[in-house]
DOLO-884094 format. One record per residue: residue in three letters; x, y, z of N, C-alpha, C, O in turn. Coordinates in steps of 0.02 Angstrom, whole numbers, plus 50000, padded with zeros to 5 digits. Example, Ala and Ser with C-alpha at 12.3 -4.5 7.8 and 13.67 -1.06 7.14 Angstrom:
! DOLO-884094
ALA506604971650390506154977550390506604983550390507124983450423;SER506424988850354506844994750357506455000250394506705005750402;
END
This chain:
! DOLO-884094
MET498925092551063499495096951053499635100551119499165102051156;PRO500255101951135500435104951199500385112651199500795115951230;PHE499885115451165499805122651161499125124551189498635120851182;GLY499075130551220498435133151242498335132851316498785131151354;LYS497735134451337497545134851407497635128051442497395122951419;GLY497995128251498498115122151536498665117751507498765112251532;LYS499015119951456499555116051425500235119251439500265124251475;LYS500765116351412501445118551426501635125051391501965129351421;TRP501445125951328501655131751289501055135851265500495133451263;ALA501205142051247500715146751220500085147151263499535145951239;THR500185148751326499615148951373499285155851375498755156551405;GLY499585160951345499285167651344498665167651301498535162951264;SER498275173051307497625173351272497695172951196497315169251164;ALA498175176551166498245176351093498535169651070498275166551023;GLY499055167351105499355160851087498875155051098498845150451057;SER498495155351151498005150151166497445150051114497225144651093;ALA497225155951093496675156351044496895153650975496495150650940;ILE497515154850957497755152750890498005145550890497825141650846;LEU498405143750939498745137250938498395131850980498525125950969;GLY497975133751026497665128851070497095125051039496765127550993;GLY496975119051063496395115151042496465110950979495985107750959;TRP497045110950947497135107050886497255099750903497565098150954;GLN497005095350861497125088150868497455085550805497265087350750;VAL497955081350815498305078250759498215070650765498305067850819;SER498035067450710497975060150711498255057350647498315060850596;GLY498435051050649498725047950590498575040550587498375037450636;LEU498675037850528498585030750517499165028250475499235030250417;LEU499575024050504500155021150469499995013950453499815010050497;THR500055012250389499935005450366500575002650336500885005850293;MET500784996850359501394993650333501234986350320501014982750365;TYR501354984150258501234977150239501864974350208502234977750173;THR501984967950221502484964450182502154962750115501544963250109;GLY502534960750068502244958950003501824952550007501954948150048;GLY501334952149964500914946249962501254940449927501654941449881;PRO501114934349948501434928549916501164927249846500584928749832;PHE501574924549803501344922549737501764916649712502314915449736;SER501484913149664501814907249635502024908849564501674912349527;VAL502594906149544502814906649475502484900949437502584895149453;THR502084902749388501674897849353501924896749282502324900549255;ALA501684891449252501834889749183501184887449150500724885349185;PRO501144887749084500544885249051500434877849067500914874049071;GLY499814875849077499654869049096499554864349038499304858749048;ARG499744866248977499644861948919499994855248926499744850148904;SER500594855248956500974849048960500654844049008500794838049004;LEU500224846349053499904841749101499364837449069499244831849090;ASN499044840149017498474836848986497934835349038497624830049038;ALA497834840249083497334839749137496994846549143497224850949180;PRO496454847549106496114854049105495934856449175495764852449219;ALA495964863049185495774866449247496244865049305496064866249363;ASN496844862649292497334861649344497874866949338498064868849283;GLY498114869349395498654874149396499324870849386499414864949401;GLN499794874649361500464871949347500984876949371500954882849353;THR501454874649411502014878949429502574877849378502594872849342;ALA503024882749375503594882249329504134877849360504114876149419;ASP504634876049320505224872549345505714877849372505864882749339;GLN505954876649433506474880949461507134877749444507274872149465;ILE507554881349407508184878449383508794881149420509344878649409;LYS508704886049464509254888449507509064886849579508474887249597;PRO509554885249621509384883449690509104889449730508694888449775;GLU509324895449716509094901449750508824906449699509104907149644;VAL508294909949717508004914949673508164921749702507954923449757;GLU508554925649664508744932349687508164937149680507844937449627;ILE508014940949732507504946149730507854952649712508254955249751;ILE507724955249653508054961349629507694967549655508014972449674;GLY507034967349657506654972749688506494978649644506244983649668;SER506634978149580506484983549533505784982449505505564976749498;ARG505444987849488504784987149458504824983549390504364979949372;THR505364984649354505434981449288505694974349292505624970549245;GLN505984972449349506174965449360506194964249435506674966149468;TRP505664961249461505614960249533506054954549558506324954949613;PHE506134949349518506544943549538506924941049477506784943049420;ASP507414936749489507824933949436507404929049395507284923349416;THR507184931249337506744927049296507114921249264506794916449241;SER507774921549262508154915849232508174909849279508434904649260;ALA507894910549339507874904949386507294900149371507234894949403;TYR506884901749321506284897649305506244896349230506514900049189;ARG505904890949214505754889349144505094885649141504854882949191;ALA504794885649083504154882149073504254874549075504794872049058;VAL503734871049095503744863749096503544861249026503044863448998;THR503944856848998503814854348931503624846948929503494844248875;GLU503614843648986503444836548990502784835749027502534840549057;ALA502514829849027501874828349061502004827149136502004821449158;ARG502124832549173502244832149245502134839049275502074843949239;PHE502114839249341502054845649375502734849049380503254845649380;GLY502734855649384503364859449391503684858449459503364856049506;THR504314860449465504704859149526504684865049576504904864149633;SER504444870749556504424876349604503814875749649503304872749630;GLY503864878449708503324877949756502784883249747502894888149712;TRP502214882049778501674886949776501824892449827502064891049882;ASP501694898549808501774904449852502474904949882502554906449941;GLN502984903649841503664903649868503994910549866504504911649899;LEU503714915249828503994921949825503504927049853502904925749857;ARG503764932849873503334938349897503424944349852503974945949830;GLY502874947749840502874953749799503084959849839503314959149896;PRO503014965649809503214971849843502774973249904502164972449902;GLY503094975449958502724977650017502504984850007502604987849955;LEU502194987550059501984994550053501984997950121501904994750173;ILE502075004450118502015008850177501575014650156501695017750105;ASN501075016050196500615021450181500485025450245500375022550298;LEU500485032050240500365036350298499815041450281499865045050232;ASP499295041550323498755046450317498775050750381498865048150435;LEU498685057250373498695061950429498085066450428497805067850375;SER497885068750487497355073750491497505078550548497795076750599;VAL497295084750539497345090050589496655093150594496355094850543;SER496405093950656495735096750663495695100950727496095100250773;ARG495195105450726495065109550785494325111150787494015112550736;ALA494055110750847493345112250858493295119050893493665120450940;PHE492835123250869492695129750898491975129850923491535127350888;GLN491855132550982491175133351007490995140550996491215145051033;LEU490565141850945490385148750927489895151750976489975157350999;THR489375147950992488895149951043488765143751085489095138551077;GLU488295144251131488145138551174487885132651134488015126851152;ARG487525133951079487235128651038487585127450972487475122150941;ILE487975132050949488275131450882489025130250888489385133850921;GLY489235124950854489945123050853490205122750781489815121850734;LEU490855123450774491165123350708491795119050713492185119750760;GLN491885114650665492485110450664492845111650598492545111250544;LEU493495112950602493925113750543494385107650541494695105950591;ARG494425104450483494815098350477495195098350410494925100150358;GLY495835096450414496245095450355496515088350356496765086050407;GLU496465084950300496685077950296497145077050236497065080250184;ALA497635072750244498085071050190498145063450187498335060250236;PHE497965060550131497995053350121498615051850078498755055450030;ASN498975046450095499605044550062500075050450059500265052850006;VAL500265052850119500665058950127501295058650085501475063750054;SER501645053150083502275052650046502185051549971502665051549933;ASN501555050749949501395049649878501785043649850502035043849793;THR501825038349889502195032349871501745027649831501195026049854;PRO501975025349773501565020449736501595013649771502095011849801;HIS501045010149767500995003549799500934998349743500384997049719;PHE501494995449724501514990949667501194984249682501254981649738;ALA500864981449632500554974849638501084969449628501654970849610;ASN500884963249641501344957649629501544957449555501154959349512;PRO502144955249541502374954949471502014949449431501714944949460;GLN502064950049366501794944949321502174938449335502784938349332;SER501804933149349502134926949371502104921149322502324915649337;ASP501834922349262501794916949212502414917149168502544922249135;VAL502794911649166503414911549128503314912649053503784914449018;SER502714911549028502594912548957502384919648940502294921248881;SER502324923948989502124930948978502714935148955503284934048976;SER502574939948912503114944548890503304949348947503834952548943;GLN502894949948997503044954249054503214950249117503134952649173;PHE503464944249108503644939849163504134943249210504654945749187;GLY503974943449274504414946549324504324953949334504634956949378;MET503894957149292503794964349297503164965849337502654962449332;SER503204971149378502614973449415502304979149374502564984749374;THR501764977749340501474982549294500864986149322500604990749290;GLY500624984149379500024987249408500154989749478500694988949506;ILE499634992849506499674995149575499134991949617498614989949591;ARG499254991449682498754989149729498394995249754498715000049777;ASN497754995349750497375001049773497215000149847496714996849864;VAL497625002849890497505002249962497235008749991497085009050051;GLY497175013949950496955020349975496205020549988495825016449964;ARG496025025450028495315026450043494955029349982495265032849942;GLU494335027949977493885030649925494125029049855493995032849808;GLY494465023549846494675021349779495255025149750495385024749690;LEU495615028949791496175032949767496815030449799496825028849858;ASP497345030149761497995028049788498495033749788498985033449825;GLU498385038949749498855044449747498735049049807498245048349843;ARG499195053749817499125058449873498505062649863498345064849807;LEU498145063849918497525067549915497475071949976497585069650032;PHE497315078349966497195083050020496455084650022496135085449969;ARG496185085250082495475086950089495395091650148495645090450202;LEU495025097050137494855101850189494105101550200493725101050152;SER493905102050263493185102050276493025106750333493445108050376;LEU492415109250331492155113650381491475110850402491045109750359;ARG491365109650466490745106550489490405111250539490705113150589;LEU489805112950525489405117150570488895112750605488505109350572;SER488885112850671488415108850708487975113450751488215118250780;PHE487335111850752486865115950791486315111750819485875114250854;
END
């Protein structure tokens, strides 16, 4: 930070003592959505343990981007004959995500041997949900819906989290 002794602003003793020595750091994470395939039940294949894609019946699949309908589900249908489906593997992408974590800290030297560090941290500052890929099985009642979240947060948490800490070193 540009405050305190030897910096541009607040170089006086009171301003330097209050504003000087702070450190700000952050971690910005940005992902595109993960690929997924639109699948269909494999009963028509009569080949146990094999995957089956759905039939794509529209030339283009519109991405709607809503949590309740991520893509145009009318572009697909289940396969009813003994053959593989016409849609490709991993042809669609799910929701992407943006996550920002910030921290502010300052170290104080109390004596020659004793130090104190004050730290404030904020995880998922914008409190943005990180939705998982939508349900991709054409036979599901939730086909095309993103019903879960991806847990990308630290310590198993995805919601916004504030943490204050005080560290004494000697």
